[in-house]
C-alpha positions in Angstrom: -18.6 6.2 -45.6 -17.2 4.7 -48.8 -13.6 5.0 -49.8 -14.5 7.4 -52.5 -16.3 9.6 -50.0 -13.2 9.4 -47.7 -11.0 10.7 -50.6 -13.4 13.5 -51.4 -13.8 14.5 -47.7 -10.0 14.6 -47.3 -9.5 16.8 -50.4 -12.3 19.1 -49.1 -10.6 19.3 -45.7 -7.3 20.6 -47.2 -8.8 22.8 -49.8 -7.6 24.9 -51.5 -4.4 22.9 -51.4 -3.8 19.8 -53.5 -2.5 16.3 -52.8 -0.9 13.4 -54.7 -2.2 9.8 -54.7 0.6 8.9 -52.3 -0.4 11.6 -49.9 -4.0 10.5 -50.1 -3.0 7.0 -49.3 -1.0 8.2 -46.3 -3.7 10.5 -44.9 -6.8 8.3 -45.5 -5.3 4.8 -44.9 -6.9 3.4 -48.1 -4.9 0.6 -49.6 -3.6 -0.4 -52.0 -2.1 2.6 -54.0 -3.8 1.3 -57.1 -7.2 1.6 -55.5 -6.6 5.3 -54.7 -5.5 5.9 -58.3 -8.8 4.4 -59.5 -10.9 6.5 -57.0 -9.3 9.8 -57.9 -9.6 9.1 -61.6 -13.3 8.4 -61.2 -13.8 11.5 -59.1 -12.1 13.6 -61.8 -14.3 12.0 -64.5 -17.4 12.9 -62.4 -16.2 16.5 -62.0 -16.1 16.3 -58.2 -12.4 17.0 -58.1 -9.7 18.3 -60.5 -6.3 17.0 -61.3 -3.2 17.8 -63.2 -0.1 15.8 -64.0 3.2 17.3 -62.8 6.1 15.2 -63.9 5.7 11.6 -62.9 2.8 12.2 -60.5 -0.7 13.6 -60.4 -2.0 16.2 -58.0 -5.6 16.5 -57.1 -7.7 19.1 -55.4 -11.3 19.8 -54.5 -13.0 21.4 -57.5 -15.4 23.6 -55.5 -15.8 27.4 -55.9 -13.3 28.1 -53.2 -10.5 26.6 -55.2 -7.3 28.6 -55.4 -4.5 28.0 -58.0 -1.8 26.0 -56.2 0.9 28.2 -57.8 -0.5 31.2 -55.9 -0.2 29.5 -52.5 2.8 29.8 -50.2 5.2 26.8 -49.9 3.7 23.9 -48.0 4.9 23.6 -44.5 6.0 20.2 -43.2 3.6 18.4 -41.0 4.3 18.7 -37.3 3.8 15.9 -34.8 0.9 16.5 -32.3 1.9 17.4 -28.8 -0.1 14.6 -27.3 -0.7 10.9 -28.2 -4.4 11.3 -27.4 -5.3 12.9 -30.7 -6.8 10.4 -33.1 -6.3 10.5 -36.9 -9.3 11.6 -38.9 -9.1 8.5 -41.1 -9.0 6.1 -38.2 -12.7 5.5 -38.0 -14.6 3.7 -35.3 -15.8 0.7 -37.2 -18.1 -2.0 -35.9 -18.0 -5.7 -37.0 -20.7 -8.4 -36.6 -18.7 -11.5 -35.8 -20.2 -15.1 -35.7 -18.8 -18.6 -35.7 -20.5 -21.9 -36.5 -19.7 -25.5 -36.8 -21.4 -28.9 -37.3 -20.4 -32.0 -35.3 -19.8 -35.2 -37.2 -20.7 -38.3 -35.2 -17.9 -41.0 -35.3 -19.0 -43.7 -33.0 -18.6 -44.5 -29.3 -16.0 -45.3 -26.6 -16.2 -48.9 -25.3 -14.3 -51.3 -23.1 -12.9 -54.3 -25.0 -10.5 -56.8 -23.4 -10.2 -54.4 -20.5 -9.0 -51.6 -22.8 -10.6 -48.4 -23.9 -11.4 -48.4 -27.6 -12.2 -45.3 -29.6 -13.6 -44.8 -33.1 -11.0 -44.7 -35.9 -10.3 -41.1 -37.0 -7.8 -39.5 -39.3 -4.6 -37.9 -38.2 -5.9 -34.4 -38.8 -6.4 -31.3 -36.6 -9.8 -30.5 -35.2 -12.2 -30.5 -32.3 -13.7 -33.5 -30.5 -16.6 -34.1 -28.2 -17.3 -36.9 -25.7 -21.0 -37.0 -24.7 -21.4 -39.2 -21.7 -24.8 -40.6 -20.7 -24.9 -42.5 -17.4 -27.4 -43.3 -14.6 -26.2 -40.2 -12.7 -27.0 -37.9 -15.6 -25.2 -36.5 -18.7 -21.9 -34.7 -19.2 -20.1 -33.3 -22.2 -16.3 -32.9 -22.7 -15.0 -30.8 -25.6 -11.3 -30.6 -26.6 -9.0 -29.7 -29.5 -6.0 -31.3 -31.0 -3.6 -31.0 -33.9 -3.9 -34.7 -34.4 -7.2 -36.3 -33.4 -6.0 -39.9 -34.0 -3.0 -39.4 -31.7 -5.2 -37.7 -29.1 -7.6 -40.7 -28.9 -4.6 -43.1 -28.6 -3.3 -41.1 -25.6 -6.7 -41.3 -24.0 -6.7 -45.1 -24.3 -3.2 -45.3 -22.7 -2.1 -42.0 -21.0 1.3 -41.4 -19.6 2.0 -40.6 -16.0 2.4 -36.8 -16.6 -0.7 -36.4 -18.8 -3.1 -35.1 -16.2 -6.1 -34.4 -18.5 -5.7 -37.8 -20.3 -5.5 -39.6 -16.9 -8.6 -37.9 -15.6 -10.7 -38.8 -18.6 -9.2 -42.3 -18.7 -10.3 -42.9 -15.1 -13.7 -41.3 -15.8 -14.4 -43.5 -18.8 -13.2 -46.7 -17.0 -15.4 -45.9 -14.1 -18.7 -45.3 -15.9 -18.5 -47.8 -18.8 -18.9 -50.9 -16.5 -22.1 -49.2 -15.1 -23.7 -49.3 -18.6 -22.8 -45.7 -19.4 -22.8 -44.6 -23.1 -20.1 -42.4 -24.5 -20.7 -40.9 -27.9 -17.8 -39.4 -30.0 -18.1 -36.6 -32.5 -15.5 -34.4 -34.3 -15.2 -31.2 -36.3 -12.5 -31.1 -39.0 -13.8 -29.0 -41.9 -17.4 -28.0 -41.0 -16.4 -24.9 -39.1 -16.9 -21.3 -40.4 -16.4 -17.7 -39.4 -18.7 -14.9 -40.6 -17.4 -11.3 -40.3 -20.0 -8.7 -41.4 -21.6 -11.0 -43.9 -18.4 -12.5 -45.3 -18.2 -16.2 -44.5 -14.9 -18.2 -44.7 -14.0 -21.7 -43.7 -12.1 -21.8 -40.4 -8.5 -23.1 -40.5 -8.5 -25.6 -37.7 -4.8 -26.3 -38.3 -4.3 -23.2 -36.2 -4.3 -23.8 -32.4 -5.7 -20.3 -31.8 -8.6 -21.0 -34.2 -9.3 -24.3 -32.5 -9.4 -22.7 -29.1 -11.7 -20.0 -30.4 -14.3 -22.6 -31.3 
C-alpha cells in the first residue's frame, strides 16, 4: 500500500470526522510532515478528500457521500490508551525486506618465510576483511577475519604478543606449514562490499565493526 493510500484509508476509517496533517502523521507513521502535506494536497486536487483551512492549520476529511459537516458533530473525545499491550497499531504494517550482501576479494600476495620471519604483503592502514587461503599437502584451509587496521593486524600476525591467542595460533600454523612447501594466499576487502535491501544497493561502511562482522 502506498503512503497516499494509507492517508486515504485512515481518513475513511475516521469518517465522518476530520484530521489535521499532524494527526495524520501521528496515526499513519508517515514521515516527514512535509510529505503528508504534499499527499493531502494531491488527494484534495484529485477530489478524493476535502479540506478546509482553520486558522494556521488545515483539516481534511474523506469526501464520500457519508460525509457529515464537522460543525454538526459532538466534541471529539480524547484518545484512550488500550487496556492491553497486545493490540497493534493499524499503521504498523508487517513489511518484508529482501536483504542481500556481496563483496569481491582483492588478491594482495602471499605469506612467506624470509630470514626465519613471517612476511605479509604490504597493505594500507584501513579497515576491512582479510582472507588467508592455505594450500598444503594435507589439503586446503581458509581463514577469514576482520580488522579496523589491516596493516597493523598483519604485523601482529608476524610477531604476536603472549596474550594474543588467535595471532599465536595462526603464527604457529603458518610457521609449521610453510617449510613443508605450503602456499598461503592473501586477499582483502576494503571497498568492494555492498548491501542490497529490497533493490536499493549501498556501499558497506567497513569502518563499522558490526558491519565487518556481518560480512
